[in-house]
C-alpha beads as a LAMMPS data file, in Angstrom:
LAMMPS data file: protein, C-alpha beads

356 atoms
355 bonds

1 atom types
1 bond types

-500.0 500.0 xlo xhi
-500.0 500.0 ylo yhi
-500.0 500.0 zlo zhi

Masses

1 110.0

Atoms # bond

1 1 1 -203.570 315.190 192.779
2 1 1 -200.135 316.099 195.557
3 1 1 -200.863 313.248 198.178
4 1 1 -202.024 315.014 201.544
5 1 1 -199.210 313.807 203.501
6 1 1 -196.955 315.718 200.888
7 1 1 -199.091 318.601 201.330
8 1 1 -198.758 318.839 205.337
9 1 1 -194.976 317.585 204.983
10 1 1 -194.600 321.464 202.936
11 1 1 -196.836 323.057 205.840
12 1 1 -194.892 321.660 208.640
13 1 1 -191.269 322.094 206.833
14 1 1 -192.587 325.702 206.213
15 1 1 -194.074 326.927 209.557
16 1 1 -190.722 325.305 211.393
17 1 1 -188.824 327.577 209.098
18 1 1 -190.579 330.910 209.432
19 1 1 -192.812 330.603 212.468
20 1 1 -190.364 332.816 214.632
21 1 1 -190.494 335.336 212.011
22 1 1 -193.829 335.619 211.788
23 1 1 -194.710 335.480 215.352
24 1 1 -192.166 338.871 215.260
25 1 1 -194.351 340.294 212.645
26 1 1 -197.490 340.106 213.699
27 1 1 -196.058 341.873 216.751
28 1 1 -194.381 344.290 215.207
29 1 1 -197.919 344.619 213.036
30 1 1 -200.203 345.672 216.482
31 1 1 -197.566 347.827 217.408
32 1 1 -197.051 349.603 214.126
33 1 1 -200.948 349.464 214.225
34 1 1 -200.845 351.972 217.448
35 1 1 -197.258 353.564 216.601
36 1 1 -198.020 356.791 217.504
37 1 1 -200.277 356.065 220.618
38 1 1 -198.197 353.660 222.073
39 1 1 -195.110 355.583 221.304
40 1 1 -196.489 358.619 223.836
41 1 1 -197.626 355.954 226.444
42 1 1 -194.900 354.006 227.009
43 1 1 -192.534 357.025 227.281
44 1 1 -195.167 360.046 227.898
45 1 1 -192.281 362.275 228.660
46 1 1 -190.089 361.779 225.759
47 1 1 -192.980 361.897 223.243
48 1 1 -195.727 363.750 224.077
49 1 1 -195.579 367.819 224.271
50 1 1 -194.782 369.471 227.554
51 1 1 -194.978 372.948 226.545
52 1 1 -198.002 375.738 225.686
53 1 1 -199.527 374.933 222.784
54 1 1 -197.175 377.846 220.977
55 1 1 -194.439 377.018 217.942
56 1 1 -191.395 377.408 218.296
57 1 1 -189.536 378.595 214.857
58 1 1 -188.049 375.948 213.187
59 1 1 -184.472 377.695 213.123
60 1 1 -184.768 377.369 217.142
61 1 1 -185.472 373.260 217.055
62 1 1 -182.387 372.922 214.181
63 1 1 -180.538 374.933 216.916
64 1 1 -181.865 372.787 219.550
65 1 1 -180.279 369.559 217.780
66 1 1 -176.990 371.179 216.773
67 1 1 -175.884 372.155 220.640
68 1 1 -176.597 368.824 221.491
69 1 1 -174.805 367.084 219.151
70 1 1 -172.506 369.070 216.422
71 1 1 -171.533 366.019 214.584
72 1 1 -174.937 364.946 213.387
73 1 1 -176.226 366.233 210.157
74 1 1 -180.157 366.433 210.380
75 1 1 -181.617 363.916 207.449
76 1 1 -185.583 364.158 207.910
77 1 1 -187.709 365.916 210.818
78 1 1 -191.103 364.314 211.343
79 1 1 -194.401 366.506 212.355
80 1 1 -196.077 365.812 215.328
81 1 1 -199.765 363.830 214.260
82 1 1 -201.753 366.406 216.866
83 1 1 -201.324 369.215 218.875
84 1 1 -199.673 366.979 221.979
85 1 1 -196.706 365.237 219.833
86 1 1 -192.879 365.564 218.954
87 1 1 -191.367 366.614 216.655
88 1 1 -189.204 363.435 215.978
89 1 1 -185.928 364.417 213.856
90 1 1 -183.612 361.394 211.945
91 1 1 -179.357 362.337 212.166
92 1 1 -176.705 360.807 210.306
93 1 1 -173.018 359.974 211.844
94 1 1 -170.510 360.569 209.885
95 1 1 -170.429 356.840 210.889
96 1 1 -172.084 354.134 212.804
97 1 1 -175.935 354.045 213.589
98 1 1 -178.240 356.444 212.634
99 1 1 -179.211 358.464 215.832
100 1 1 -182.880 359.770 216.687
101 1 1 -184.418 362.808 218.996
102 1 1 -187.518 363.893 220.030
103 1 1 -187.923 367.912 220.493
104 1 1 -190.757 369.434 222.147
105 1 1 -192.978 372.025 219.639
106 1 1 -193.194 373.978 221.970
107 1 1 -189.837 375.249 222.974
108 1 1 -187.723 373.006 221.155
109 1 1 -186.530 371.450 224.010
110 1 1 -184.408 368.253 223.402
111 1 1 -186.500 365.380 225.527
112 1 1 -185.102 362.285 223.661
113 1 1 -181.939 361.319 222.140
114 1 1 -180.355 358.127 221.447
115 1 1 -179.890 355.291 218.816
116 1 1 -183.278 353.711 217.236
117 1 1 -183.170 351.330 220.463
118 1 1 -183.913 354.574 222.338
119 1 1 -187.658 354.457 221.168
120 1 1 -188.854 351.074 221.194
121 1 1 -191.639 351.418 219.742
122 1 1 -190.237 352.914 216.233
123 1 1 -187.659 350.219 216.480
124 1 1 -190.826 347.886 215.919
125 1 1 -191.846 349.764 213.095
126 1 1 -187.990 348.664 211.527
127 1 1 -188.480 345.875 213.045
128 1 1 -191.907 345.300 210.817
129 1 1 -190.676 346.689 207.741
130 1 1 -186.930 345.325 207.238
131 1 1 -185.764 343.707 210.556
132 1 1 -183.502 346.975 211.186
133 1 1 -181.002 345.585 208.526
134 1 1 -181.856 347.955 205.636
135 1 1 -182.168 345.466 202.120
136 1 1 -181.353 341.936 203.138
137 1 1 -183.915 342.268 205.562
138 1 1 -186.597 343.761 203.202
139 1 1 -185.776 341.024 201.125
140 1 1 -186.641 338.151 203.934
141 1 1 -189.777 339.814 205.282
142 1 1 -190.474 339.033 201.836
143 1 1 -189.095 335.758 201.672
144 1 1 -191.632 335.522 204.942
145 1 1 -194.392 336.390 203.417
146 1 1 -194.540 334.563 200.665
147 1 1 -193.682 330.838 202.921
148 1 1 -196.451 332.344 204.936
149 1 1 -198.948 332.461 201.729
150 1 1 -197.734 328.798 200.585
151 1 1 -198.375 327.743 204.561
152 1 1 -201.775 328.781 204.116
153 1 1 -202.609 327.206 201.063
154 1 1 -201.126 324.028 201.999
155 1 1 -203.442 324.138 205.357
156 1 1 -206.533 324.701 203.416
157 1 1 -205.647 322.083 200.476
158 1 1 -204.988 319.269 203.529
159 1 1 -207.656 320.219 205.436
160 1 1 -210.382 320.373 202.281
161 1 1 -212.744 317.538 203.310
162 1 1 -215.722 316.282 201.148
163 1 1 -218.859 317.837 200.718
164 1 1 -221.588 318.317 203.541
165 1 1 -218.206 318.157 205.700
166 1 1 -216.629 321.146 205.951
167 1 1 -218.512 322.670 208.949
168 1 1 -218.753 319.810 211.387
169 1 1 -214.419 319.765 210.385
170 1 1 -214.152 322.976 211.527
171 1 1 -215.703 321.747 214.747
172 1 1 -213.295 323.245 218.209
173 1 1 -214.242 319.726 219.920
174 1 1 -214.192 321.358 224.182
175 1 1 -214.495 318.006 225.918
176 1 1 -211.117 316.673 224.135
177 1 1 -207.436 316.424 225.772
178 1 1 -205.982 319.920 225.706
179 1 1 -203.103 319.178 222.587
180 1 1 -206.577 318.016 220.325
181 1 1 -208.108 321.342 221.478
182 1 1 -204.906 323.405 220.150
183 1 1 -204.840 321.002 217.087
184 1 1 -208.372 321.813 216.060
185 1 1 -207.344 325.429 217.493
186 1 1 -204.886 325.629 214.775
187 1 1 -206.123 323.967 211.809
188 1 1 -209.856 326.371 212.471
189 1 1 -208.322 329.822 213.119
190 1 1 -206.862 329.606 210.075
191 1 1 -209.462 328.125 207.962
192 1 1 -212.081 330.742 209.053
193 1 1 -209.985 333.538 208.734
194 1 1 -207.791 332.567 205.602
195 1 1 -209.670 334.767 203.221
196 1 1 -207.728 338.196 205.321
197 1 1 -204.813 336.331 206.264
198 1 1 -203.938 335.975 202.813
199 1 1 -205.242 339.924 202.446
200 1 1 -202.778 341.392 204.727
201 1 1 -200.063 338.367 203.286
202 1 1 -200.850 339.212 200.408
203 1 1 -200.041 343.645 200.544
204 1 1 -197.602 342.410 202.741
205 1 1 -195.017 340.648 199.980
206 1 1 -196.282 342.957 197.824
207 1 1 -194.600 345.956 199.373
208 1 1 -191.809 344.136 200.462
209 1 1 -191.053 342.659 197.299
210 1 1 -191.818 346.326 195.131
211 1 1 -189.222 348.441 198.083
212 1 1 -186.867 345.185 197.025
213 1 1 -186.788 346.096 193.886
214 1 1 -186.702 349.280 193.834
215 1 1 -183.762 348.901 196.943
216 1 1 -182.164 346.510 194.083
217 1 1 -182.256 348.826 191.358
218 1 1 -181.867 352.895 192.576
219 1 1 -178.604 354.114 191.184
220 1 1 -179.169 357.620 193.784
221 1 1 -177.334 356.981 196.812
222 1 1 -178.711 358.303 200.377
223 1 1 -178.164 362.412 201.288
224 1 1 -176.143 363.996 203.641
225 1 1 -178.330 365.591 205.484
226 1 1 -177.959 369.293 207.208
227 1 1 -174.891 369.829 208.177
228 1 1 -174.342 371.904 211.423
229 1 1 -171.667 374.199 209.765
230 1 1 -174.541 374.802 206.983
231 1 1 -176.374 378.301 207.715
232 1 1 -180.152 378.858 206.607
233 1 1 -182.845 379.551 207.200
234 1 1 -185.193 376.802 207.405
235 1 1 -188.382 378.968 208.108
236 1 1 -188.343 381.015 205.445
237 1 1 -188.113 377.756 203.650
238 1 1 -190.966 376.501 204.928
239 1 1 -192.911 379.937 204.219
240 1 1 -192.072 379.273 200.488
241 1 1 -193.276 375.749 200.859
242 1 1 -196.510 376.347 202.768
243 1 1 -197.726 378.884 200.060
244 1 1 -197.860 375.897 197.184
245 1 1 -199.769 374.343 199.612
246 1 1 -201.865 376.221 202.114
247 1 1 -204.514 374.166 203.240
248 1 1 -202.478 370.789 203.505
249 1 1 -200.320 370.183 206.768
250 1 1 -196.676 369.664 206.993
251 1 1 -195.814 366.169 207.424
252 1 1 -191.990 365.982 207.458
253 1 1 -189.249 367.924 206.471
254 1 1 -185.955 365.933 204.712
255 1 1 -182.886 367.556 204.020
256 1 1 -180.775 366.099 200.929
257 1 1 -178.034 368.078 201.418
258 1 1 -176.758 371.584 202.880
259 1 1 -178.457 373.437 199.998
260 1 1 -182.083 371.561 199.836
261 1 1 -184.492 370.837 201.452
262 1 1 -187.735 368.840 200.412
263 1 1 -190.859 369.791 202.421
264 1 1 -193.883 366.943 202.228
265 1 1 -197.581 368.118 202.845
266 1 1 -200.299 365.491 204.033
267 1 1 -202.554 364.828 201.108
268 1 1 -205.602 362.203 202.646
269 1 1 -208.082 363.310 199.724
270 1 1 -206.099 361.463 197.659
271 1 1 -204.710 358.651 199.754
272 1 1 -204.295 357.979 203.650
273 1 1 -200.362 358.204 202.558
274 1 1 -200.374 360.620 199.744
275 1 1 -197.915 363.558 199.676
276 1 1 -197.131 366.558 197.664
277 1 1 -193.861 367.549 198.244
278 1 1 -192.375 370.839 197.660
279 1 1 -188.480 371.601 196.804
280 1 1 -186.607 374.326 198.584
281 1 1 -183.014 375.690 197.059
282 1 1 -181.858 376.547 200.698
283 1 1 -179.173 378.814 198.932
284 1 1 -181.211 381.078 197.014
285 1 1 -184.406 380.694 198.803
286 1 1 -186.305 379.493 196.065
287 1 1 -189.060 376.501 195.254
288 1 1 -186.624 374.254 193.167
289 1 1 -189.948 371.270 192.422
290 1 1 -193.586 370.843 192.956
291 1 1 -194.960 367.339 193.109
292 1 1 -198.598 367.140 193.433
293 1 1 -199.740 363.995 195.382
294 1 1 -201.466 362.931 192.530
295 1 1 -198.765 362.399 190.270
296 1 1 -197.177 359.455 192.869
297 1 1 -198.378 356.041 192.107
298 1 1 -195.421 354.917 194.626
299 1 1 -196.369 351.446 196.347
300 1 1 -196.222 353.089 199.902
301 1 1 -199.067 355.146 198.521
302 1 1 -201.374 353.031 196.592
303 1 1 -200.186 349.840 198.934
304 1 1 -199.551 350.312 202.119
305 1 1 -202.604 351.724 203.260
306 1 1 -204.073 348.577 202.298
307 1 1 -201.994 347.038 204.256
308 1 1 -201.964 349.241 207.203
309 1 1 -205.540 349.387 206.794
310 1 1 -206.142 352.855 207.021
311 1 1 -207.984 353.010 203.954
312 1 1 -211.328 352.231 206.087
313 1 1 -210.402 354.071 209.274
314 1 1 -210.901 352.355 212.576
315 1 1 -212.290 349.375 211.042
316 1 1 -208.969 348.901 209.099
317 1 1 -207.262 349.012 211.963
318 1 1 -209.301 346.655 213.681
319 1 1 -209.023 343.703 211.010
320 1 1 -205.120 344.455 210.236
321 1 1 -205.173 343.486 214.590
322 1 1 -207.014 340.868 214.478
323 1 1 -205.268 339.504 211.446
324 1 1 -201.788 339.719 213.060
325 1 1 -203.361 338.307 216.336
326 1 1 -204.424 334.935 214.362
327 1 1 -201.050 335.300 212.554
328 1 1 -199.223 335.031 216.107
329 1 1 -201.272 332.607 217.243
330 1 1 -201.000 330.081 214.455
331 1 1 -197.181 330.350 214.446
332 1 1 -196.982 329.374 217.746
333 1 1 -199.938 327.023 217.718
334 1 1 -198.128 325.621 214.482
335 1 1 -194.798 324.515 216.026
336 1 1 -196.065 323.468 219.563
337 1 1 -198.720 320.780 217.810
338 1 1 -195.251 319.572 215.902
339 1 1 -193.423 319.378 219.054
340 1 1 -196.819 317.438 219.898
341 1 1 -196.888 314.735 217.323
342 1 1 -193.327 314.131 217.829
343 1 1 -193.267 313.434 221.382
344 1 1 -196.371 311.187 220.811
345 1 1 -194.428 309.145 217.694
346 1 1 -191.079 309.289 219.731
347 1 1 -192.409 307.337 222.604
348 1 1 -194.949 305.051 220.130
349 1 1 -191.070 303.991 218.670
350 1 1 -189.326 303.085 221.762
351 1 1 -192.610 301.371 222.627
352 1 1 -192.434 299.529 220.016
353 1 1 -188.585 298.914 220.321
354 1 1 -189.067 297.388 223.914
355 1 1 -187.241 300.258 225.648
356 1 1 -190.249 301.227 228.025

Bonds

1 1 1 2
2 1 2 3
3 1 3 4
4 1 4 5
5 1 5 6
6 1 6 7
7 1 7 8
8 1 8 9
9 1 9 10
10 1 10 11
11 1 11 12
12 1 12 13
13 1 13 14
14 1 14 15
15 1 15 16
16 1 16 17
17 1 17 18
18 1 18 19
19 1 19 20
20 1 20 21
21 1 21 22
22 1 22 23
23 1 23 24
24 1 24 25
25 1 25 26
26 1 26 27
27 1 27 28
28 1 28 29
29 1 29 30
30 1 30 31
31 1 31 32
32 1 32 33
33 1 33 34
34 1 34 35
35 1 35 36
36 1 36 37
37 1 37 38
38 1 38 39
39 1 39 40
40 1 40 41
41 1 41 42
42 1 42 43
43 1 43 44
44 1 44 45
45 1 45 46
46 1 46 47
47 1 47 48
48 1 48 49
49 1 49 50
50 1 50 51
51 1 51 52
52 1 52 53
53 1 53 54
54 1 54 55
55 1 55 56
56 1 56 57
57 1 57 58
58 1 58 59
59 1 59 60
60 1 60 61
61 1 61 62
62 1 62 63
63 1 63 64
64 1 64 65
65 1 65 66
66 1 66 67
67 1 67 68
68 1 68 69
69 1 69 70
70 1 70 71
71 1 71 72
72 1 72 73
73 1 73 74
74 1 74 75
75 1 75 76
76 1 76 77
77 1 77 78
78 1 78 79
79 1 79 80
80 1 80 81
81 1 81 82
82 1 82 83
83 1 83 84
84 1 84 85
85 1 85 86
86 1 86 87
87 1 87 88
88 1 88 89
89 1 89 90
90 1 90 91
91 1 91 92
92 1 92 93
93 1 93 94
94 1 94 95
95 1 95 96
96 1 96 97
97 1 97 98
98 1 98 99
99 1 99 100
100 1 100 101
101 1 101 102
102 1 102 103
103 1 103 104
104 1 104 105
105 1 105 106
106 1 106 107
107 1 107 108
108 1 108 109
109 1 109 110
110 1 110 111
111 1 111 112
112 1 112 113
113 1 113 114
114 1 114 115
115 1 115 116
116 1 116 117
117 1 117 118
118 1 118 119
119 1 119 120
120 1 120 121
121 1 121 122
122 1 122 123
123 1 123 124
124 1 124 125
125 1 125 126
126 1 126 127
127 1 127 128
128 1 128 129
129 1 129 130
130 1 130 131
131 1 131 132
132 1 132 133
133 1 133 134
134 1 134 135
135 1 135 136
136 1 136 137
137 1 137 138
138 1 138 139
139 1 139 140
140 1 140 141
141 1 141 142
142 1 142 143
143 1 143 144
144 1 144 145
145 1 145 146
146 1 146 147
147 1 147 148
148 1 148 149
149 1 149 150
150 1 150 151
151 1 151 152
152 1 152 153
153 1 153 154
154 1 154 155
155 1 155 156
156 1 156 157
157 1 157 158
158 1 158 159
159 1 159 160
160 1 160 161
161 1 161 162
162 1 162 163
163 1 163 164
164 1 164 165
165 1 165 166
166 1 166 167
167 1 167 168
168 1 168 169
169 1 169 170
170 1 170 171
171 1 171 172
172 1 172 173
173 1 173 174
174 1 174 175
175 1 175 176
176 1 176 177
177 1 177 178
178 1 178 179
179 1 179 180
180 1 180 181
181 1 181 182
182 1 182 183
183 1 183 184
184 1 184 185
185 1 185 186
186 1 186 187
187 1 187 188
188 1 188 189
189 1 189 190
190 1 190 191
191 1 191 192
192 1 192 193
193 1 193 194
194 1 194 195
195 1 195 196
196 1 196 197
197 1 197 198
198 1 198 199
199 1 199 200
200 1 200 201
201 1 201 202
202 1 202 203
203 1 203 204
204 1 204 205
205 1 205 206
206 1 206 207
207 1 207 208
208 1 208 209
209 1 209 210
210 1 210 211
211 1 211 212
212 1 212 213
213 1 213 214
214 1 214 215
215 1 215 216
216 1 216 217
217 1 217 218
218 1 218 219
219 1 219 220
220 1 220 221
221 1 221 222
222 1 222 223
223 1 223 224
224 1 224 225
225 1 225 226
226 1 226 227
227 1 227 228
228 1 228 229
229 1 229 230
230 1 230 231
231 1 231 232
232 1 232 233
233 1 233 234
234 1 234 235
235 1 235 236
236 1 236 237
237 1 237 238
238 1 238 239
239 1 239 240
240 1 240 241
241 1 241 242
242 1 242 243
243 1 243 244
244 1 244 245
245 1 245 246
246 1 246 247
247 1 247 248
248 1 248 249
249 1 249 250
250 1 250 251
251 1 251 252
252 1 252 253
253 1 253 254
254 1 254 255
255 1 255 256
256 1 256 257
257 1 257 258
258 1 258 259
259 1 259 260
260 1 260 261
261 1 261 262
262 1 262 263
263 1 263 264
264 1 264 265
265 1 265 266
266 1 266 267
267 1 267 268
268 1 268 269
269 1 269 270
270 1 270 271
271 1 271 272
272 1 272 273
273 1 273 274
274 1 274 275
275 1 275 276
276 1 276 277
277 1 277 278
278 1 278 279
279 1 279 280
280 1 280 281
281 1 281 282
282 1 282 283
283 1 283 284
284 1 284 285
285 1 285 286
286 1 286 287
287 1 287 288
288 1 288 289
289 1 289 290
290 1 290 291
291 1 291 292
292 1 292 293
293 1 293 294
294 1 294 295
295 1 295 296
296 1 296 297
297 1 297 298
298 1 298 299
299 1 299 300
300 1 300 301
301 1 301 302
302 1 302 303
303 1 303 304
304 1 304 305
305 1 305 306
306 1 306 307
307 1 307 308
308 1 308 309
309 1 309 310
310 1 310 311
311 1 311 312
312 1 312 313
313 1 313 314
314 1 314 315
315 1 315 316
316 1 316 317
317 1 317 318
318 1 318 319
319 1 319 320
320 1 320 321
321 1 321 322
322 1 322 323
323 1 323 324
324 1 324 325
325 1 325 326
326 1 326 327
327 1 327 328
328 1 328 329
329 1 329 330
330 1 330 331
331 1 331 332
332 1 332 333
333 1 333 334
334 1 334 335
335 1 335 336
336 1 336 337
337 1 337 338
338 1 338 339
339 1 339 340
340 1 340 341
341 1 341 342
342 1 342 343
343 1 343 344
344 1 344 345
345 1 345 346
346 1 346 347
347 1 347 348
348 1 348 349
349 1 349 350
350 1 350 351
351 1 351 352
352 1 352 353
353 1 353 354
354 1 354 355
355 1 355 356
């Protein structure tokens, strides 16, 4: 059996190495849980509809995007979740950072545009997913998840008391010194929430590993988007796509290049993240492909709703937020406990050496 002091050593070093990134994941996780609402709260003029509820043509939306900067190709247009939201466009420059824009659905007016950092809530989502550095970031997130699982396991092993003493060992004694209370709080919150924390860590790690593997083995490069020189009738393309799934709402439109658009429809009857896909040839205005949601078993369809708690509705969101707050507490209190213990040991050593 591994001695407890060695278990504690592994727990501490994992925590010291990963605590900052775990805290970042916790904060951005809370932001993601309220991504749509938070975007509108922090930027109501840029992320909320300002016009009447009649919708402008999608061709007008494209013209608005091109007028603002003709050098950017449109990669994606995400539809609003409700009547008060905006279109959110992803735009690709020939070189440099991706650009984003919020467009009013009623009059196609550009409300906000810029880099990812112009939209802080979207930036938080990207940090949570890949630390804004692409595939290397996803790999780091996977390592963070695995490290968190090691910390959770070693924390339980180090705490595990003799039979009959488990409940008393979880008490936070309010009469203890503050530093002792912090250690007790760190221990007890981690143990009590261990099942829920392991759920978040496992689902998040599975997603990160899956995305990492997909990124490493993928042989297809990114699309080029819809350039400003392309002459297309996107409204006609949307009519063709809607005819395939007339009862479903559009989630987003993705432009592979000047001749192909993929329209994705929400399919909540299969999964909160499931989508039907209709590929339209923009040159001939014909349907190139129809892919139903039930044929897609990708990780973001099966595992992502588990990680975000969407499959349980508001209860799932509350669980995810609670997990994130506990993770943040553990990520902060762990290093503070270590610093307190280190100072105490250093003081004892100096006293023993006759220096105080």
